[in-house]
C-alpha positions in Angstrom: -81.9 -31.8 82.8 -82.2 -34.0 79.7 -83.6 -37.4 80.2 -81.2 -38.9 77.7 -78.3 -39.5 80.2 -75.2 -41.5 79.6 -75.7 -43.8 82.7 -78.7 -44.8 84.7 -79.5 -42.6 87.7 -78.5 -45.2 90.3 -79.6 -45.5 93.9 -80.5 -42.6 96.2 -77.7 -41.6 98.6 -79.0 -41.9 102.2 -75.6 -41.8 104.0 -76.2 -38.4 105.5 -73.3 -36.8 103.6 -75.6 -35.0 101.0 -78.3 -32.4 101.4 -81.3 -32.9 99.0 -81.8 -35.7 96.6 -78.6 -37.2 95.1 -78.1 -40.6 93.4 -75.1 -42.8 92.7 -74.5 -45.2 89.9 -71.1 -47.0 90.6 -69.2 -47.4 87.3 -65.9 -49.0 88.4 -64.8 -50.5 91.7 -61.3 -50.3 93.1 -59.3 -53.4 92.1 -55.7 -54.6 91.7 -55.2 -52.4 88.6 -57.0 -49.2 89.7 -56.5 -47.5 93.0 -59.6 -45.4 92.5 -63.4 -45.7 92.1 -65.6 -44.1 89.5 -69.3 -43.2 89.9 -71.9 -41.1 88.2 -73.6 -38.8 90.7 -77.0 -37.2 89.9 -77.9 -34.1 91.9 -81.5 -33.0 91.8 -82.0 -29.2 91.9 -80.7 -27.9 95.3 -78.8 -31.1 96.1 -75.2 -30.9 97.2 -72.4 -32.7 99.1 -71.2 -31.9 102.6 -67.9 -30.2 102.9 -65.3 -32.9 102.5 -61.7 -33.7 101.5 -59.9 -36.5 99.5 -56.5 -37.7 100.7 -55.4 -38.3 97.1 -57.6 -35.9 95.2 -60.6 -36.3 92.9 -61.6 -35.5 89.3 -65.2 -34.5 88.4 -66.5 -34.5 84.8 -69.8 -32.8 84.4 -72.0 -34.7 81.9 -75.4 -32.9 82.3 -76.8 -29.7 83.8 -75.1 -27.0 85.9 -74.0 -26.6 89.5 -71.3 -25.3 91.7 -67.8 -26.3 93.0 -66.3 -24.4 96.0 -63.1 -24.7 97.9 -63.1 -23.5 101.5 -62.2 -19.8 101.7 -62.6 -19.3 97.9 -65.6 -18.1 95.8 -67.8 -20.8 94.3 -67.6 -21.3 90.6 -70.2 -22.5 88.2 -69.6 -25.9 86.6 -71.6 -27.2 83.7 -71.7 -29.9 81.1 -68.3 -30.5 79.6 -66.3 -29.1 82.6 -63.5 -31.0 84.3 -62.6 -30.2 87.9 -59.3 -31.4 89.2 -59.5 -31.3 93.0 -56.2 -31.4 94.9 -55.5 -33.8 97.8 -56.7 -32.7 101.2 -58.6 -29.6 99.8 -61.8 -28.9 101.7 -64.6 -28.4 99.2 -68.2 -29.2 98.2 -70.0 -29.6 94.9 -73.6 -30.0 93.8 -76.5 -28.7 91.7 -77.8 -25.1 91.5 -81.1 -24.4 93.3 -83.2 -24.5 90.1 -81.1 -26.8 87.9 -79.9 -30.3 88.4 -76.4 -31.7 87.6 -74.8 -35.0 86.8 -71.1 -35.6 87.1 -68.7 -38.5 86.9 -66.5 -38.6 90.0 -63.1 -40.3 89.9 -61.9 -40.7 93.5 -58.4 -41.9 94.4 -57.5 -43.9 97.5 -54.7 -43.3 100.0 -54.4 -46.6 101.8 -58.1 -47.5 102.4 -59.5 -43.9 102.5 -60.9 -42.0 99.6 -63.0 -39.3 101.3 -63.2 -37.6 104.7 -66.7 -36.2 105.3 -67.1 -32.9 107.2 -70.1 -30.7 108.1 -73.0 -29.9 105.8 -72.9 -26.8 103.6 -75.3 -24.5 105.5 -78.4 -23.1 103.9 -76.8 -19.6 104.3 -73.7 -20.6 102.5 -75.6 -22.3 99.7 -78.1 -19.5 99.4 -75.3 -17.0 99.0 -73.6 -19.1 96.3 -76.9 -19.3 94.3 -77.6 -15.6 94.7 -74.2 -14.5 93.5 -73.7 -17.1 90.7 -76.7 -17.6 88.5 -76.0 -20.6 86.2 
């Protein structure tokens, strides 16, 4: 990935909801005007989220690199710089970098009441390996 990124890398995510090295730079907190949060997430090669859902959906804007987005039961798709992914509410999915290429995306995540994400199980090494084998970025 280029080193001339839009936002700083942020802090390493150590919450157990990511495999590999991922970093978050918060950009906008929820407030009285905005019922969402915005953050820039950096995924080192091989890093990815767990499977998860969002009760009011999420939008991803890829700003660097390449990776994958996959909804449960559907084939993964390659996402790269300039792509926008509109994730419907309550759709089980994961996203992250390819095995050999990092990725950075801006995540806009909406709230329903006080919940913006429901974390599920990790993406298995088998699932991730299959995606990388079948989808060379």
